[in-house]
N, C-alpha and C positions, 0 to 999 in steps of 0.2 A: 651603695648607697652613701649620696652623704650625707656628714653631720648636716642636720637642720640646724646645729648652733653654727655653723657656715654662716648664716642669715642674720645671726647677730642678736637668735633669738634665745637668750638664753634661761630658759625653762627650766631646765635643769640641773642649777650648777649644782655642785659638789661642793660640799664643807666638810671640814674635819669632822665633824658632830651629825652630817647625814652622808657618810658614807653610804654607796649603795650596798644595795645585796644583789650577791652571785651567782650568780646559778649558770653552771661550766666551768671548766678550767682553760685559764689562760696561757695560752700557746707557748712554747718555747723559741724567743724569736731568734735566739740562737743559730737553728737549723738553716732558716730562709732565707733566700737571695728577693729585695726589691726589683720586680717584674714591671716596665712600663704600661700605661692603663691606654686601653683600644679606646676609641671615641667614633659618635654616629659620625656610620658613614663606610665605617671596616667591614666588609662584608657577614666575618665572626659575631653582630652583634647581631644581625642580622635572618639568620636560620638560628633553626632546632637546631640542638645540640645533640653533640653521643649518649648513648646511654652509657654510662659505663659499666665494665664486666670485671674487671679484671684487676681486683682488689691488692696491693702487692710495696714494695715501696718505691715505685715512682709516684705513685698514689697522694703516698705519706709527703713526698720529696713535695711534691704539688699543692696538697696542703698545709707544707709550711709556708712554702713561696710566696702562696693567695696572704696571707696573715701579712703577714712584714709588708706585706704590697698594699694590703690597703689600711694597715696601720703608719705605714710611708703616707700615702695619702689622703690619711686625714679622713678616711671613713668610719663607717659603720656595719656592710656588709659589702662583699667583693663577689661575682661571680667567676668563674673560670675563663670566660669567653672576652672579658672586661679585661686579662696578662691575654688573650688570642686563641687560647686550647682551650679548645671543641671537645668538654666537658660536657657532664651534666653534675656538675659545680659549686658551690656555695657557701663562704666562710661569711662569720657573721656575729661583731662586740657593738652591742645595741641595746640602747636604754629603754625602756618601755617607761609609761609613764606613771607608776609609780614608784618610781626609781631602784630597779632593779634593775640591774644590768644584765645581760645575755650571753653566754662566750660559745662557738662551737661549731659546726659547719653539719650541711645534709649533702649529700648523693641522689644521686635520681631522687630527688623531689618530685611532689605531685603536693598539688594545693588541694584542701578538701571541699565538699560545694557546704554551702553555709547553709540550714536551715534558712524559709524567709525571715523566721520570728527574732536570729541569729546579725541577720543584713541592719547593723545600724553603721550610718555612715560618720569618715570621719574628713572634716573638708580640706585637712591639714595640706604646710608646703610640702613640697617632694623633691629632691636635687638626685643629679646624679651623680657619681664618678667619671663617666662615660658621655655627661656631656657638662663638659668641666663650668661652676660659676653662674647656673642659670638656676633658679627653681620655676615650680608655678602651684599650684594648689590645683589638687587632686583628690577628686570624693574615690577612698577604698573603704572597705570595712574595717569595720576599730576591734574586731576581732579574726584571728587569723592560725591554719594551723597545718601544718606540713606532714606528710609522712614519704621516707627514706630509706639512707642506710647509711652505716657509721660505715668509717674508713676501714672497717675490718670483712664491712662489708652485712653486720647484723642491723634484725628493722629497727629505727628509730620514730618516736613521731616527737613534732617540735610546736609549742603553741605558742601565741602571743595576742595579746592587747594594745590597741595606742600606735603610739611606736613603734613599735616591735614587728606588732601584727605586718606593718607598712612595708616593714624590709622583708618580711617572710613573700610577702607578692611579688614586689619589687623582683629582687634577686629571682623568686620561679621565676616572672616573667624576662628576666634575660635570659636563663637556659631556655625558655620556647622560642625566643628569637624576637623577644617586645624589648624594649625603652619605655619610660614611663611615659616618654612624647608624645609614643605613638597613641596612647589616650588621653591625648588633649584634640580640644577645638581646632582649626586649620590656626586660627586668630592668633591660641594661644602655643600653642607649636610654635607656629613661624616667628611669636616673642621668647619661647625659652632658644632657639636658634640661635636669634637676635643677640642673645642677655653671653649667650655662648663664644662668638664673634665677639665681644667688644674688651672679655675680657681673655684677661692670661691665665695660663691654668698654672696652679703653685707643687706643682708635680711632675714627674716624668710620663710624657703619651708618647704615643707611637702616628704619625703622621700617617697621614692614607693619598695615596698616590695616587 
């Protein structure tokens, strides 16, 4: 997911006096390699990814590469198919609306169904590294929780509110074969694709054949 700061809405500007609380551990960026980002139209983005069954060094290396790729593109979340890998994995380094920074990864995520009384919609803007330069307003619940596994196969549950809740939903969507623009009206989707066409990505992307 693209950082909403890219749209120059610096709602969570950090200062030395207001350093965010951190949930999770920062990754060791010396281990990974940045890979180019796939963009809308690439087939790997438009189908459900495969379930991960092997929790090994190859998976750990993929996660390392995903973190480095996400930071290189200045994103706050990244799914494996966004670097061309058909696997249900996403990573994140994303703030919520309370100045708490969340860092981690989820393998085989499943978004929990929300009770009706928890479905308060947030009408915020959303962007995606695979739709570079485009933003659109997209209502999503302002609370989300996913269950899944960590890189060692242990069960985990991650929950978030505000912008981080949006990130959890956005990345889980990716692994199920959906981009955020698939949830837009035809008019808004067309506008997002126009924004992408008129811009130039600030990071390396994979050209569609």
